[in-house]
C-alpha positions in Angstrom: 0.0 0.0 0.1 1.0 3.5 -0.7 1.4 6.4 2.0 -2.0 7.9 2.2 -2.6 11.8 1.1 -5.6 14.2 1.8 -6.5 14.4 -1.8 -9.8 15.8 -0.8 -7.9 18.4 1.3 -6.4 19.3 -2.1 -9.7 19.6 -3.8 -11.1 22.0 -1.4 -8.0 24.2 -1.3 -8.4 24.7 -5.3 -11.9 23.9 -6.4 -14.4 26.2 -4.3 -17.7 25.0 -3.9 -19.7 27.3 -6.1 -17.6 26.6 -9.5 -18.9 24.7 -12.1 -15.7 22.9 -12.7 -15.7 21.4 -9.2 -18.6 19.6 -9.5 -16.8 18.5 -13.5 -14.0 17.1 -11.8 -16.0 15.4 -9.1 -18.3 13.6 -11.4 -15.2 12.7 -13.4 -13.1 11.3 -10.8 -15.8 9.0 -9.7 -16.3 7.9 -12.8 -12.9 7.0 -13.1 -12.2 5.6 -10.3 -15.5 3.1 -10.4 -14.6 2.2 -13.4 -10.9 1.4 -12.1 -12.2 -0.2 -8.8 -14.1 -2.4 -11.0 -11.2 -3.4 -13.3 -9.3 -3.9 -10.7 -11.9 -6.5 -8.5 -12.7 -8.4 -12.0 -8.7 -9.0 -12.8 -7.5 -9.3 -9.1 -5.0 -6.6 -9.4 -3.2 -6.2 -6.3 -4.2 -2.7 -5.4 -6.2 -1.1 -2.8 -9.3 0.5 -3.4 -8.0 3.5 -1.2 -4.9 4.0 -3.6 -7.0 3.7 -6.4 -9.6 6.1 -5.4 -7.1 8.6 -4.5 -5.0 8.2 -8.0 -8.3 8.9 -9.7 -9.0 11.8 -7.7 -5.6 13.5 -8.6 -5.0 12.6 -12.0 -6.9 15.8 -13.0 -5.9 18.1 -10.2 -4.1 20.4 -12.5 -6.7 21.2 -15.2 -8.1 23.9 -12.5 -4.7 26.0 -14.2 -5.4 25.3 -17.8 -7.3 27.8 -20.1 -10.2 25.5 -20.4 -13.3 27.7 -20.1 -15.8 25.3 -21.6 -15.3 23.4 -18.4 -14.7 26.4 -15.9 -11.0 26.4 -16.3 -9.3 30.3 -16.9 -6.2 29.5 -16.2 -3.2 30.2 -18.7 -1.5 26.6 -19.5 -2.5 24.9 -22.5 -5.4 21.7 -21.5 -2.4 19.0 -22.4 -0.2 20.4 -19.8 -2.6 19.8 -17.3 -0.9 16.5 -16.2 2.5 17.4 -15.8 0.4 21.1 -14.0 -1.7 18.4 -11.6 1.9 16.7 -10.6 3.9 19.9 -9.7 0.5 21.0 -7.5 0.7 17.4 -5.9 4.3 17.8 -5.5 4.0 21.5 -3.9 1.0 20.0 -1.6 3.8 17.5 -0.3 2.0 14.6 -2.2 4.2 11.3 -2.1 5.8 10.9 -5.9 3.3 7.9 -6.7 0.6 10.3 -6.9 2.6 13.1 -8.3 3.8 10.7 -11.3 -0.4 9.5 -12.2 -0.7 12.8 -12.9 2.2 13.3 -15.2 1.7 10.2 -17.1 -2.2 10.2 -17.6 -2.3 11.8 -20.4 -4.0 9.4 -23.7 -2.0 6.3 -23.2 1.0 8.1 -22.5 3.0 10.2 -24.7 6.6 9.8 -26.1 9.0 12.4 -26.1 8.8 12.1 -29.9 5.0 11.8 -30.2 5.1 15.3 -28.1 7.8 16.9 -30.4 6.0 15.3 -33.5 2.9 16.7 -33.1 3.8 20.1 -31.6 2.2 19.2 -28.2 2.3 22.0 -25.8 4.0 19.9 -23.0 6.8 20.6 -20.5 10.1 19.2 -21.6 12.4 16.5 -19.4 9.7 14.6 -17.7 8.3 11.0 -18.4 4.4 11.4 -19.8 4.5 7.5 -20.3 2.2 5.2 -17.2 4.4 3.0 -15.8 3.5 1.1 -12.8 -0.2 -0.9 -12.6 -1.6 1.7 -11.1 -0.5 4.7 -13.5 -1.5 2.2 -16.7 -4.9 1.6 -14.9 -5.9 4.8 -14.0 -4.4 6.3 -17.6 -6.9 3.8 -19.0 -10.1 4.0 -16.9 -9.5 8.0 -17.8 -9.8 7.2 -21.7 -13.1 6.4 -21.2 -14.6 9.5 -19.7 -14.5 13.4 -20.8 -15.2 16.1 -18.6 -17.4 17.7 -21.5 -20.7 17.1 -22.6 -22.8 14.4 -21.4 -19.8 13.0 -19.4 -21.2 9.4 -20.0 -18.9 6.6 -20.4 -17.4 6.4 -24.0 -17.2 3.1 -26.8 -14.1 1.8 -26.8 -14.0 2.4 -30.4 -14.6 6.0 -30.1 -11.4 6.3 -27.3 -9.6 4.5 -30.1 -10.9 6.9 -32.6 -10.0 9.9 -30.3 -6.5 8.6 -29.3 -5.5 8.5 -33.4 -4.9 11.9 -33.5 -1.8 11.3 -31.2 -0.4 8.9 -33.6 -0.5 5.0 -34.2 2.1 4.2 -31.2 -0.9 5.9 -28.5 -3.2 3.4 -30.0 -1.2 0.5 -29.6 -0.5 1.6 -26.5 -4.1 2.0 -25.8 -4.6 -1.4 -27.5 -2.2 -3.2 -24.9 -3.9 -1.6 -21.8 -7.3 -3.2 -23.3 -5.8 -6.6 -23.6 -3.9 -6.2 -19.9 -7.6 -4.6 -18.2 -10.4 -5.6 -20.7 -13.0 -6.6 -21.4 -14.9 -3.6 -19.5 -17.4 -4.2 -17.0 -20.7 -3.3 -18.7 -21.9 0.1 -18.0 
């Protein structure tokens, strides 16, 4: 089991109750958490529900600093950088490294330096954006099925794959690898 961290306190600090983005973050995180826990139980993964919950609620903590007015985020950072920003926020708050890395490595199905450079993605350089640990991969995978905009309903596997194609064939191949590791999905 990983060292615990008060993710609820950090959410309270950056996401006031009167902001629309708080509800969006909490719903999205709850959806990612529920799917990740279902997968962990069905696959008998050696992960605690507490660690999965903490990771699911921490992975998108950085969206508040991004310029995404459609989800009530009025910061200055590009949305794709929210994982790196969230990792920095978590580290500043004293979160353990395992949790900061979940935020940092959850975008898409992971992104390599070459994919970031080739697509001109606005990601801070010199970091690893590839999920490595079982928990990193699980949260990354579960996150792919939920958006923070629109109806926020679970996406089909086909829709997830189609959305990842913009990042390149390598990202889709990694998603397919994760699907083999964690799928098939429990029913919606």
